C-alpha positions in Angstrom: 116.0 -168.5 146.3 116.8 -165.9 144.5 114.1 -163.0 143.7 113.3 -162.7 140.3 113.3 -158.6 139.4 109.7 -157.8 137.5 110.4 -155.9 134.0 109.1 -152.3 135.1 111.9 -152.6 137.8 114.5 -153.7 135.6 113.0 -150.8 133.1 113.7 -148.1 136.6 116.9 -149.8 137.7 118.2 -149.2 134.4 116.8 -146.2 134.1 118.5 -144.8 137.7 121.7 -146.5 136.5 121.4 -143.9 133.3 121.1 -141.2 135.4 123.8 -141.5 137.7 126.4 -142.2 135.1 124.9 -138.8 133.5 125.4 -137.2 136.7 129.2 -138.5 136.7 129.3 -137.3 133.4 129.1 -133.2 134.9 125.5 -133.2 136.0 124.2 -131.9 132.9 121.0 -134.3 133.5 120.1 -132.3 136.5 120.2 -129.0 134.2 118.1 -129.5 131.5 116.0 -125.9 131.1 112.1 -126.3 131.0 112.1 -125.5 127.6 114.2 -129.1 126.9 112.9 -130.8 129.4 109.6 -132.9 127.8 107.8 -133.3 130.8 108.5 -129.6 132.4 104.7 -128.9 132.4 102.1 -128.4 129.9 100.3 -125.0 128.7 96.4 -124.5 128.7 95.5 -123.2 125.0 92.1 -121.1 125.2 90.1 -124.2 124.4 91.3 -125.8 127.5 93.4 -128.3 125.9 96.8 -128.8 127.2 99.6 -128.4 125.1 102.9 -129.2 124.9 105.4 -126.8 126.5 108.6 -128.1 125.3 110.5 -126.8 122.1 110.0 -129.4 119.6 109.5 -127.8 115.9 111.0 -125.2 114.0 110.2 -122.2 111.8 113.0 -121.1 109.1 112.6 -117.6 107.7 114.5 -114.8 106.1 114.8 -111.0 106.0 113.8 -109.2 103.3 114.6 -105.7 102.5 117.4 -103.4 100.9 119.7 -101.8 102.9 119.5 -102.8 106.1 121.4 -105.0 108.6 120.2 -108.4 108.5 123.0 -108.9 111.7 121.0 -106.7 113.5 117.6 -107.9 113.4 116.0 -110.0 115.9 112.5 -112.1 115.0 110.5 -112.5 118.1 107.8 -115.4 118.3 104.4 -114.9 120.2 101.5 -117.2 120.8 98.3 -114.5 120.9 97.1 -114.3 124.4 100.5 -115.5 126.0 102.1 -112.9 128.6 105.5 -112.9 127.3 107.8 -114.3 123.9 107.6 -118.1 122.9 111.2 -117.5 121.5 113.6 -115.1 119.4 116.3 -115.3 117.1 118.7 -113.3 115.5 119.6 -114.4 112.0 123.9 -115.0 111.3 124.2 -112.0 108.5 122.2 -112.4 105.5 121.3 -115.5 106.5 117.5 -117.5 107.0 116.6 -117.3 110.8 115.8 -120.3 113.1 113.1 -120.3 115.6 112.9 -123.6 117.8 109.9 -123.6 119.7 106.5 -125.8 121.1 103.7 -126.2 118.8 101.7 -123.2 118.7 100.3 -120.6 116.3 102.4 -117.9 116.5 102.6 -114.2 115.1 106.9 -112.9 113.9 107.9 -109.5 114.4 111.1 -108.1 113.7 113.4 -105.5 115.4 116.0 -104.0 113.8 119.1 -101.6 115.7 119.0 -98.6 113.4 121.0 -96.6 116.1 123.4 -99.2 116.5 123.3 -99.2 120.3 123.7 -103.0 120.9 119.7 -102.6 122.3 116.6 -103.8 120.5 114.1 -101.2 121.2 110.7 -101.3 121.1 110.5 -97.9 118.7 113.1 -100.0 115.8 109.9 -102.6 115.1 111.3 -102.9 111.5 108.2 -105.8 109.9 106.0 -108.4 110.7 105.4 -111.6 109.4 101.9 -111.5 106.9 101.0 -109.3 104.1 97.6 -107.1 104.6 94.8 -108.9 103.7 96.9 -112.6 104.2 97.4 -114.6 106.8 99.6 -113.2 109.8 99.7 -116.3 112.4 101.8 -119.3 111.7 100.9 -122.9 112.7 103.8 -125.4 113.4 102.9 -128.6 115.0 105.3 -130.8 117.4 108.2 -132.2 115.4 107.6 -129.9 112.7 109.6 -128.0 110.3 107.8 -124.6 108.6 110.1 -122.8 106.3 110.3 -120.5 103.7 108.8 -118.0 105.4 109.6 -114.5 104.8 109.7 -111.0 107.0 109.6 -107.7 104.8 111.9 -105.1 106.8 111.5 -101.3 106.5 114.3 -99.1 105.4 114.1 -97.0 108.8 112.5 -97.0 112.8 108.9 -95.8 113.3 106.8 -99.6 111.6 103.5 -98.9 111.7 103.2 -101.9 113.6 104.1 -101.4 116.9 104.4 -105.2 119.4 101.9 -106.3 121.4 104.0 -106.4 124.6 106.9 -105.1 125.7 110.1 -107.3 125.3 113.4 -107.2 127.3 116.6 -110.4 127.3 116.5 -111.3 130.8 118.8 -110.0 132.9 122.9 -111.0 132.7 121.9 -112.9 130.1 123.2 -111.2 126.5 121.2 -111.3 123.4 122.7 -114.7 121.2 123.4 -114.3 117.8 123.5 -117.0 115.3 127.7 -117.2 114.4 126.9 -119.6 111.3 124.6 -120.2 108.0 124.2 -123.1 105.8 127.0 -123.9 103.4 129.6 -122.3 105.6 133.5 -123.3 104.9 135.0 -124.6 108.3 137.7 -126.3 109.2 136.6 -129.9 110.8 138.7 -128.7 114.1 137.4 -125.0 114.1 135.8 -124.6 117.9 132.5 -124.4 117.1 132.6 -128.3 117.0 133.9 -128.5 120.1 133.1 -131.5 122.9 131.5 -128.4 125.1 129.4 -127.2 122.1 128.3 -130.7 121.3 126.7 -131.6 124.7 124.9 -128.2 124.7 123.4 -129.5 121.5 122.3 -132.4 123.4 121.7 -131.4 126.8 119.9 -127.9 125.9 119.6 -128.0 122.4 117.3 -124.9 122.7 120.2 -122.7 123.0 122.5 -124.4 120.4 119.9 -123.9 118.1 120.1 -119.9 118.7 123.6 -119.9 118.2 124.4 -122.8 115.3 120.9 -123.2 114.3 121.2 -126.5 112.0 123.1 -126.5 109.0 125.6 -128.7 106.7 129.1 -127.1 106.8 131.9 -127.6 104.1 135.5 -128.4 104.8 136.7 -126.8 101.7 135.2 -124.6 99.0 133.0 -126.3 96.8 134.4 -128.1 94.1 132.2 -129.1 91.0 135.0 -131.8 90.2 134.5 -133.6 93.7 132.2 -135.9 94.9 130.5 -134.6 98.1 130.6 -136.8 101.3 128.1 -135.8 103.8 129.0 -136.8 107.5 126.2 -137.1 110.2 127.1 -137.5 114.0 125.3 -139.3 116.4 124.1 -138.1 120.1 126.8 -135.7 121.5 128.5 -135.3 118.5 129.5 -133.1 116.2 132.5 -132.9 113.4 134.9 -133.5 115.2 133.9 -136.9 115.3 134.9 -137.3 111.8 138.3 -136.2 112.2 140.2 -139.5 110.7 137.9 -139.8 108.5 138.2 -136.3 107.3 142.5 -136.6 107.4 142.6 -140.2 105.5 140.0 -139.4 102.5 141.3 -138.7 98.8 140.5 -135.0 98.9 141.5 -135.3 95.0 138.1 -136.9 94.6 136.0 -136.1 97.5 134.9 -133.3 99.6 133.8 -133.9 103.4 130.3 -132.1 104.4 129.5 -131.9 107.8 125.3 -131.8 109.2 125.8 -130.7 112.7 122.9 -130.2 114.7 121.2 -130.0 118.3 121.3 -134.1 118.9 118.4 -133.2 121.9 115.9 -132.3 119.6 113.4 -135.1 117.7 115.1 -137.4 115.6 112.7 -136.7 113.2 112.8 -132.9 113.0 116.7 -133.2 112.8 116.0 -135.4 109.8 113.5 -133.1 108.1 116.5 -129.9 108.7 118.6 -132.3 107.1 116.3 -132.5 104.3 115.5 -128.8 103.9 119.5 -128.1 104.4 120.8 -130.1 101.8 118.0 -129.4 98.9 119.2 -125.8 99.4 123.0 -126.8 98.8 122.1 -129.0 96.2 119.6 -126.1 94.6 123.2 -123.7 94.5 125.5 -126.5 93.3 123.8 -129.1 91.3 126.2 -132.0 92.4 125.0 -135.6 90.7 126.9 -137.5 93.3 126.7 -137.9 97.0 127.5 -140.4 99.7 126.0 -139.9 103.1 128.0 -141.9 106.9 126.3 -141.4 109.8 127.8 -142.5 113.0 125.4 -144.3 115.5 121.8 -142.3 116.4 122.8 -140.1 113.3 122.2 -143.8 111.6 118.6 -143.2 112.6 118.1 -139.7 112.1 119.2 -140.5 108.2 117.5 -142.9 107.6 114.6 -141.3 108.4 115.6 -138.5 106.2 116.1 -140.9 103.3 113.0 -143.1 103.5 111.1 -140.0 104.1 112.3 -137.6 101.3 114.6 -139.2 99.0 113.4 -141.0 96.0 113.9 -141.6 92.4 113.2 -138.3 91.9 114.1 -136.1 94.9 117.6 -136.3 96.3 118.5 -139.2 93.8 122.3 -137.8 93.7 122.4 -139.8 96.5 124.6 -143.2 95.9 125.7 -144.8 99.0 124.6 -144.8 102.8 126.8 -145.9 105.4 126.2 -146.6 109.2 128.5 -147.2 111.5 127.4 -148.6 115.3 123.6 -147.7 114.6 121.3 -149.1 117.5 118.4 -149.6 115.3 116.5 -151.1 117.9 116.9 -148.0 120.1 117.4 -148.3 124.0 115.1 -149.5 126.7 116.3 -146.9 129.3 114.7 -144.5 127.0 111.2 -146.4 127.1 111.4 -145.7 131.0 112.3 -141.8 130.3 109.0 -141.9 129.2 107.2 -143.7 132.1 108.7 -142.4 135.3 108.3 -138.5 136.0 111.6 -137.2 135.6 113.8 -134.7 133.3 113.7 -136.1 130.1 115.0 -134.5 126.3 113.2 -134.5 123.5 115.5 -136.9 121.4 114.3 -139.7 124.3 110.9 -139.6 123.0 112.1 -141.2 119.4 114.6 -143.8 120.9 112.6 -145.8 122.8 112.6 -149.6 121.6 108.6 -149.5 121.2 108.8 -145.7 119.6 107.0 -144.9 116.6 109.5 -143.3 115.0 111.9 -146.4 115.1 109.0 -148.4 113.9 108.4 -146.1 111.2 111.3 -145.7 109.9 112.2 -149.2 109.7 109.2 -150.4 108.5 110.0 -147.6 105.5 112.1 -149.3 102.5 115.3 -147.1 101.5 115.3 -145.6 98.0 116.5 -147.8 95.5 118.8 -146.0 94.1 120.7 -145.8 97.6 123.1 -148.5 98.5 123.3 -148.9 102.2 126.4 -150.9 104.3 126.2 -151.1 107.8 129.3 -151.4 109.9 129.5 -152.3 113.5 131.8 -152.9 116.1 132.3 -156.7 118.2 133.2 -154.9 120.8 131.0 -152.1 120.9 128.7 -152.7 124.4 126.8 -149.5 124.1 125.4 -150.5 120.9 125.4 -154.1 121.2 122.9 -156.6 119.0 120.8 -153.1 118.4 123.2 -153.2 115.5 122.3 -156.3 114.2 118.7 -155.3 113.5 116.9 -157.4 110.8 114.7 -154.5 109.9 117.7 -152.5 108.9 120.0 -155.6 107.7 117.7 -157.0 105.6 118.1 -153.7 103.8 121.6 -153.1 103.2 124.1 -154.6 100.4 126.3 -156.1 103.4 127.1 -156.2 106.9 131.1 -155.8 108.6 131.8 -156.2 111.5 135.5 -155.1 113.1 137.0 -155.5 116.5 136.0 -152.1 117.5 134.1 -150.3 120.1 131.6 -147.6 119.6 133.8 -144.7 119.4 137.1 -146.1 117.9 134.9 -147.4 114.9 135.4 -143.8 113.6 139.1 -143.7 114.0 140.2 -147.9 113.1 142.6 -147.9 110.2 140.7 -151.2 108.8 137.2 -149.7 109.1 138.7 -146.7 106.9 140.0 -149.3 104.5 136.8 -151.5 103.9 134.8 -148.1 103.2 137.7 -146.8 100.9 137.6 -149.9 98.8 133.6 -149.7 98.6 133.6 -145.9 97.4 135.9 -147.3 94.7 133.9 -150.5 93.6 130.7 -148.4 93.9 131.6 -144.8 92.5 134.8 -145.6 89.7 
């Protein structure tokens, strides 16, 4: 007589298999750092309540002040009462900084390398957040993006504010500086978009955020005569995934843009960052039409962005939304990741079949001005029937199937041919 396996045990076995596969891929699962491990531990606030210790929110800000080398300015985030600084960031040139943090209340301090010796010293405090008589702390919740933060910098050292604690980078670990900024022009094959960096964004999003942040990149200089097509990658993805689409695109009509972000972060946070960066570029260029194309989990992130931030008035320039091989229903393995004690990256919270993120994202309707087309592969063993979830399909204009798997759908000529036909019909 054949024994039946209980549902909890099936979930546990599925998780074990997933972890074995992760180990075979390079043991990255075992090397998730504490800041990116949801179950790494908790800290207790002064009230005695336990708070999340993993990085789950972003504070985005900029430095103000004339004649200061902002590329040599570091910002520190500190929670009053903590024995150490929570995080740091160095902005790219005159661009904004992004701090990837756990939820909490923070004070921000800036240090500028005035003597250009390559060391951020306590005597070089150049500013702090908060005007005299104004708020000195920023409160950020789990999964939240707080933007518009400004820190005024002084022209020289000797700022009246002292650091609450001594700060030194960890031994043998250089201070990481952000290399890129929003709206930067980079070729789709640039080394920043390498598979190794993409994997870091999934398994160690904190390191990725320090170096790259989460931005939109242009494959060529902006042209008001061309329609932007924004490509959004999925899990462990990067702009490299869109190489074939970019090569076949009619560049006399369209200009490819890429949202590059750490795919291991909470999906709702990724959606907020997409909104923030796209809003910034629209204010800069004022384009009137845009197409958004997303692969795999990127489709869930993008749909969340559209349902939360786009409307007839907000982001009304978005006309078309394409999703390729998107697992709308989530994964049972991600459900198991929230039950069993183990390492767990933030994105897994949102990828479970019963996650609040998926339920809310699919329950909300897309803006009326956005026409959604769903592409999926008949041979996609990873996505399977998850691509045919009625909650998503019922809102789509049309559904197209192709003899592809989860990856080849990005390179198959038949997929791009159908994509081109829809662009022609809808936009011209």
